[in-house]
N, C-alpha and C positions, 0 to 999 in steps of 0.2 A: 205645234209642230205640223207643217203640211202633210198631205197626204203621202207626198215622194219622200219626203223627211222620215217618216214613219217605216215606209219601206226599206232604208237605208240603217237605220237603228239597228244594228246588229252586225251579224257574222256573215261576209259573203265568202264561198270557198274558191279559190284561184284552183280549177281543177285540172287534176295532171292529166296528161293524155297516156292510157295503157299501149302498150307495142307488144304485139307478138310476131311469131315469123312470117306472118301474112299481112301486115301493117298494124291498123289500130285493132286492138282487142276490145269489140264493142259490148261484149256481154261483160269484162270487167268493168268498162267504163258505167253500165248502165248499174251495176252492182253499187257502185262508187258513191252514183248519184243518188241512188235509193238511201243510201247510210246517211248522207247528208241532210237529205230533207227529211228523214227519221229523227237525226238529232236536232232540228228544229233551227238551220241555217236559214238566215233571211233570203240569200242570194246565190246562185251559180255562177262562175266564169270560166265558160270553155274559151279556148283557143287564147290564153292568155300568155304571158312569159312562163308561167308553170306548166302550161299545156305543150311547150316547145313549139309556139306557133311558127317561128322563124322557119322550122322544118316540115311543116305541113305544106302539102299542095291545097290549092284553093278550094278544090272539090273535097279533100278532107276537111278542110276548115269549116266548108260550108255545112258538110254533112254532120260535124259536130254539133253546131250551133242549132241545126234543125232537130237533132236528136235528144239533145239538152231540152228544147223548148217543149217536146212532146212527152218527153219525162216529167218534167217539171209540173204538167197539166195547170198550171196556174198556181202552184203550190209553194214556190220560190221564184223571186225574180231573176230572170237571166240575162246578165249582163255580159254580153259576148265582146270576146276582143276583135279590134279592128284596126289594129297598127299597122305602120308600115313606115320605112323610111322612104317611101316613094309615093308623094301625096296622092296620087292618080291611084294606086292600088289602094289606099286606105280608104279613098272613096267608095271604090267599087266593094271593098269588104264592109264598110259600112252600109251600103244599098243591100248587100246579099244579107245583111244580117237582118234587116228591116223585112226582107222579103220572107226570112226564113222564119219570123215570128217572135224574135227578141224582143224584150221589154227597154233593152238599153243598150248602149256600146261602151266600152272602156278602150281609149285611143291614148297610147303611149307616143311620148314625143320621138321624132324620128331619130333611129341610131345610127351611127358612122357618120352621117352628114356633117352633126354638129350645129346646126342652124342658129342664127342670132335669134334675139326675143322678137324681131318682125319678122323673120321667117317661120317662127312658131307661129304666129298670128297667122299668116297666110297658110299655113297647113291646114290650122285646126278650123279657119274660116271655111274652108272648102269642104271639109268633112260635117259640120255643122250645116252647112248650106245643101248638103247632098241628103240628109234623112231628117225625119221627123222624130227619129228616136231621142230619148235623154242621152246626153254624151258625158261621161266622167272622163276628166282629163288623168293622165297617169304620168307623174314625174318621178323617174327613176334614174338619177345621173349617174350613179356607179355603173349603170348598163348602157346607158345613152350619150353621156359625156356632156348633157345640157341639161338645167333645170328649170321648169317653169317658174318666172318670177311673178310674184304675187302680182303685181301691176300687170304683167301679161295676162294673168287668169281674171283679173278683174276687168280688162278691156274685153276679153271674149266672151266672159258671162254677160256684161252689159249688150255686147252686141246680138247674142245668140241667147234666146230664151230657152232653148235645149241644150246648152251647157250649164249643167247643174252641179258640179261638184269636182274631186280631184282626188284620187288615189296618190297619197303623198308617200314617197318610199326615199327621203331624202337623208334619213337616221338623224334629223334634228327635231327635237321637239317643239321649238321655238319657231318653226315654220307653220305649225297651225296656228298660232297667235297673228303672224305675220298675214298669213292668208286670210283670217277672220276680221282683220283689222281692214286690209284691201278690198275684200268681198262682200263683205257684211255676213251676219250670224245665220242667213238662210243658204248660204252657201255651203253643200255637205263636203266633207272633209273625212275619207277613209283614211286610216293607218295602211301602211304598205309593207309594215316590218311586224311581225308578231311580236317580237320581244320589248315594242313600243306601245302595245295596244292600251295598257292602262295609262301609262303618262299621256298620251294623246287625249284617251276620253278626258282626263282629267282637265284640260284647257280647251275643250269643244269638238274634239271628234264625232261621229256619231257611231262609228263602227271600224271595221277591219276588213280589208279585203285580205285573207288568210291563205297561208300555204300549211302552217301547222294543223288546220281543221282536215285537211285531207286524211289525216293519221287521229286526230284527236278533235272530233267536232264537237262532241259534248263538252269538253272543258273549255273551247273558246266560246261556247255559247254561254256558259255558265259565267265565265268571266264578264262578258258585255253585259248580259241580262243583270246581274249582280250590281254593277255601276249604275244600269239605269234605273233600278229600282232603289236606287241610294243604300246599298249595302255596301259600302265601301272596304268594309272589315273582310267580307267575304271575297270580294273582287281581288283585293292585295293577296290574301291566300292564294286564291288560285292561280294568281300572276305569279307567285314566287312557285307553285308547282310546275307551270309550265316554262318559265322564263330557260331551264337548263336543256328542256326539250327544244325550244325556239333555236336556240343557238346550234345544237348539235344537229338540228336540221338544215343548217345553214354550213357545214363545217366544209362541203365542197359546194361548186356551183350548184344553184337551185334549177331544175328539180331532181338533180341525182340523189341526194340524203334522202329525200321524203320518198320518192320511188323505191328505195332499198328499204325503208322502214315497211312501206305497205308490202314489200316483197317478202321479208322476214314474216310478216303477220299472214303470208299467204293468199292476199288479196289479189295480187296482180304478179306479174313479172318485173323485175326490176329495169328492164331493158329502156334505154334511151338513144336517141337517135344521135349520129356525128353530126357536128363535130364534140358533142359531149361525150363522155367515157366512164365506164362503170365505176363506183366507189373504189378507191385502194382499200386496201386489207386493215390499213393502219384506222383508216377513219371508219371502217366497219366496224371494228373492235370499240372505238368510241361511240359511234352510234346505238349500238347495241347497250352498251351500259348505260346510256342516257335514257334509253327505252325502257329497259329494267327498273331504273330508278324513277321514273316518271310513273311506272304502272303500280310500284309499291307507295308513291306517295297519294296514288288516286282512289287508294283503295280504303 
């Protein structure tokens, strides 16, 4: 396993962005980052989908990336979100992440535009040529309306040494095998769906870029660590405990439920920016029940 692969063989947390009446609640963000590092996560992902990147100003996004780098102090890999549906803006974001000291960039497929595979190649080519940072592609068709074909990932990885892997959030385990067949065993694959972490690991993924780990980092770290040390019985037991929680944290659009879960634990306000809206009362009750069940199962 290469040094870079070892860095990705674990849990990366797709960090939420806490808000208060004045904007970003940096104190709550700092606490969240420290809790993640203390739990043993391998990576921190600021300014991603879970961080409500689409509603952050460029100044806010850059400040969050720089702050994450300072807080991490080399204790975790900082994979900064640099996605946009505007290629020029994605290029600028990747360059800003590099200037801020990030270790790598997570670059999502352009949303709304629904480009062809040739269009995706143009987009990722431009970003890869604009930075020396390692780039992880991010395929999430439910949000973006387009999926990165395995052949497209292969072409990009062959052209650019800094395109090193993909966060795969298409909801299908067979995508891991398709990507490995196309791109080779050294192409890094992360599950982009917490509930599929164990199935993805079983067919060759190295880790997970997790929403659940905002709330339960120890459990997600333990799951992936158990798999990597060959204790499949323990990994399956943790998966069983986490599965209902993972489903509950996606009962409404991410990151609304996970922010509410963190608010119920008084880690931060559950505030989300428009066009997102607070969790409905019915969903809040379902979530609270799942959190209680999870707490009991992990005791």
